C-alpha positions in Angstrom: -7.4 14.9 -35.2 -4.0 13.7 -35.0 -2.9 17.1 -33.6 -5.2 16.5 -30.9 -4.1 12.6 -30.5 -0.6 13.7 -30.2 -1.4 16.0 -27.7 -2.9 13.6 -25.5 -0.5 11.1 -26.0 2.7 13.2 -25.0 0.5 14.7 -22.5 0.1 10.9 -20.7 3.6 10.2 -21.6 5.0 13.2 -19.9 2.5 12.8 -16.9 3.9 8.9 -16.7 7.4 10.5 -16.8 6.5 13.3 -14.0 5.1 10.8 -11.9 8.0 8.1 -12.5 10.6 11.1 -11.5 8.8 12.1 -8.3 7.3 9.2 -6.9 9.1 6.3 -7.4 12.2 7.3 -8.1 12.9 9.5 -5.0 12.2 13.3 -5.4 8.9 12.9 -3.5 10.1 10.0 -0.9 13.8 10.6 -1.0 13.5 12.4 2.3 11.1 9.5 4.2 13.7 7.2 3.1 16.3 8.9 4.0 15.1 9.4 7.4 14.3 5.8 7.2 17.9 4.7 6.3 19.4 7.0 8.8 17.1 5.4 11.7 18.1 1.9 10.8 21.7 3.0 10.7 21.8 4.7 14.2 19.7 2.1 15.5 16.7 4.3 16.8 14.3 2.2 14.4 15.6 -1.3 16.6 14.9 0.8 19.7 11.6 2.0 19.1 10.2 -1.7 17.5 12.0 -3.4 20.3 10.4 -0.6 22.8 6.3 -0.9 21.0 6.7 -4.7 20.7 7.4 -5.2 24.4 4.9 -3.3 25.8 1.9 -5.4 27.6 -0.7 -3.7 25.3 1.0 -4.6 22.3 -2.0 -6.5 20.5 -4.1 -3.8 21.3 -2.0 -1.0 20.3 -1.1 -2.5 16.9 -4.7 -3.2 16.3 -5.6 0.4 16.8 -3.0 1.2 14.0 -3.6 -1.4 11.5 -7.5 -0.3 12.1 -6.6 3.1 11.4 -5.0 1.9 8.1 -7.7 0.1 7.2 -10.3 2.8 7.7 -8.3 5.1 4.9 -9.9 5.7 1.6 -7.2 4.4 -0.4 -7.2 1.0 1.4 -11.0 0.9 1.4 -10.4 1.4 -2.8 -8.1 -1.6 -2.8 -10.5 -4.0 -1.5 -13.2 -2.7 -3.3 -10.9 -3.3 -6.9 -9.6 -6.6 -5.6 -13.0 -7.7 -4.5 -14.1 -7.2 -8.3 -11.1 -9.1 -10.1 -11.9 -12.7 -11.4 -9.4 -13.7 -9.7 -10.6 -13.4 -6.0 -14.2 -14.2 -7.0 -13.2 -17.4 -7.9 -11.2 -18.1 -4.6 -14.0 -16.9 -2.6 -16.5 -19.2 -4.2 -14.2 -22.4 -3.6 -13.1 -21.3 0.1 -17.1 -21.4 0.2 -17.6 -24.7 -1.4 -14.9 -26.3 0.6 -16.4 -24.8 4.1 -19.4 -26.1 2.8 -18.1 -29.8 1.9 -16.3 -30.0 5.2 -19.6 -29.8 7.2 
C-alpha cells in the first residue's frame, strides 16, 4: 500500500513538474511569446491593432471574434464552474434582491 501511494505521489509530482516546465515556463508557449514580443518590437502588432480598431465594422468584427472564443468548450466549462461557486451564487442573489428593491 505504501508503495502504491508513493508511486501516485511521485507521478503526481512529475505531472506537476512537467506542466510547470512545458506550459508555464515556456517550452510549449515560448515560440508564441517570442513571436508576440517580436511583433510588438517591430510595430506590426500596433499596426494590426490600429487597422482592426479603425474599421467601420469594428464592433461587429470584435463581437464575432468574442463569440468564437465564448463558444469554445474551455470557456463554457469555466462559466459553468464559476456559476457553481458560492461567492457567485451570493452575488447573483444580491443583484436580484437589489433589482427587486429598486422597482
